[in-house]
N, C-alpha and C positions, 0 to 999 in steps of 0.2 A: 724330641718329638711334641714338649712343648712352645720352644722356640719355633717351630713349625706352623703351630697355630696361633700365636701372636703376630706373627707374620703376615698370615693369612687375611686374619684381625685388620690388621694396617690396612695393608692390600684392597683388602672390602672395604674399608674407612672410607679410604683416599678416591676410591672410584663414583663412591657414594656422593660425595662431598663435589667431585670434578662435575658429575650427572645433576648434579640441583643445582651449580651454578648455572653451567649451560641450558637447564628447563628456568631458571628463574630471567636470565639476558633472551631467549628466546619469547618470554611471555610477558615481558618491558618489552622488547620489541615492536613485536606485534601489537600491542593494547596502544602502544602511542603510538604505531600506524592508523589504527583506528578509530582513538578520542582524537589524535589532530584531524585525521578527516570528514570527522561532523563535525567539529566548532563553529566555524564560520557560517554552518548551512541557518537557514530561517524556519519557522515554521510552515513560510510561504515554497519552500524548496519542495522539488518531486521528490527529494530523496530524502525529508524531514524523516521519514518511514525508518529509514536506516537508523537515525539517530536516538531516534525512542526503542526501538528493538536491542539497539549496543548501549543505551541506556540502563534499558528495563534487565536485559544479561548482566550489564557490569553491578548493579545494583543487587541482586538475587545473591551472586553466587558471592559477593561482601555482605552481606547482610549474613547469608547460612552459615560464614566462617566466623565472624565477628561477632551472632551474637550468642552469650556466654551461656545462657538458659536454653538455649536449644539442644535437646539432646544428641548426642553425636551419631548416634544410628542414624537419622535424619538431616543432620546438619550434614556428615560426608557426602551419601550420595546430591544432595542438589547444589552445594558448591561446588564438587568435584560435574557435575553435570553441567552445571553452567559456564563455569572457567574452562572447560576442554568443549565446549563447544565453538566459546570465541575462537580459542587456537586453531578450534577443527575448520572455523569461517574463516579467517583468515588464511591459514595454509593455504587450505585446499583455491582459495578465492586469488593467494597471489599460483599456485601450482597453474593453472588453467587463465590465464590473463586476465583474472577481475572480471568472469562470469559470472554471473549473479545467481545463476540457478546452481551451479556446482558447489558456489560457496555456500548456499543454503542445504544443499546435501552433505559440506562438511562439517556446516555446523550442527543438524542431525546425529549425523555418526558420532560427532561428540559428547553430544549430550548423552545417548547410549553406553559410549564407550565409558566416560568418566562418571557417568551415573553407575555403571557395574565396577569400576574402580572404584567408588568412595562405598558402594556395598561389602566388597569381597576385598580391601584393604585389611589388613591386620594393623600391626604395628609395624610396619616394614616402609622403603623408602617408598614407597608410592601413596603412601597414606601423608606421608611428611610432604611428596612433592604436591598432593594437590591442596594442601593445608599451606602452602608457599604460591601455587598459582593461583589459591581463593584470594588472600590477601595483597595481593596485588590487582585480583582486581577491586579489590577496596580501594584502592589506592588508585585505580584509573576513574572507578566512578567519585571520589572525594576531586581529586582533579577537573572532572567534565564537570560537576556540578559546581564549584569555584571559578572554574571559565566563564559560566552563564553565571554566575551570579556577580561579577563582575562586570558581564558585560550589561546584565538589567540595571549596575548602578549607572552604566554610561549610559541610559537612556531612562535613567531617574524612574525605573518602578520600583519602587522603594518595599511592596509588597515582596514581589516574587523574588528580586535579591535576600531582602529577609528570608525568606523561605528556602532559596536555593543556600546562604548563608550555612544556615542549619544542617541541612542536609549535608554540606561539606562538614564539619564539624562530626557530625555522626559518623561519618563514616570514615574519617579519619581516627575516630576511636575505634572503629570495626577497625580497622587498618592494624592496629595496635593492638588489639586483642587476640588477631587473626594471628600476625606473628609470633606473638606472645605463644600462642598454642603450636605454631609451628614448631619455635625452637625447646620446646613441653616433649613435641612427637618425636623429634630429633634428640632428645635426652633419652626419653623413656626406648626408643630404638639403641641409643649406644648401649642400653644397660645388657 
C-alpha cells in the first residue's frame, strides 16, 4: 500500500512539473510575441495605445508578484488577473486571426479567470503556476523597459533613458523576488 502511494505521488509530481514547464514555455512565447510586436512603435503610431496597455499589464502583474511586502491575499489575485489577461489576449487574438475585439474579450476573460484563480488557489498547482507566469511578466516588463531605454540612449534622451534604466533594474529585482516566491510555493506544495 505504501509503495502505491509513493508511486502515485511521484507520478503526480512529474505531471505537475511537465504542466509548469508547458505553462512557462507558452507564457514566454506569448509575452515575447507581444513585447516584440510593440517594441518598434513610436508614440505617433496609431497602435501606441497597445504598447502602453501591454506595458501597464506587464508592470502591474510583475510588481504585484515581486513586491515582498504586498500581502499574498492581495498579490495573488492582482498578479493572476493581469498575467492571465495577457495570455488570454494573446491566445484569443491568435485563434481569431488577430481580431482586436476578440483579443480584448480574451483579456477580459483572462482578468476574471486569473483573479478567480488567485483568490481560490490554496497551496496547489495553480498557486505555483500564477507565481511563475507573474514572474515571467516581470521579466517581460524589464525587457521592454530595457529595450526602450536603449532606444532613448540612441536618440540622446538622457532623462528618459535614466528613468527607463531604473525601471529595468527594478523589474529585474521583481523578477528575482517573484521567481524565489514561485520556488518557495513549489517547495511548500511538495511537503
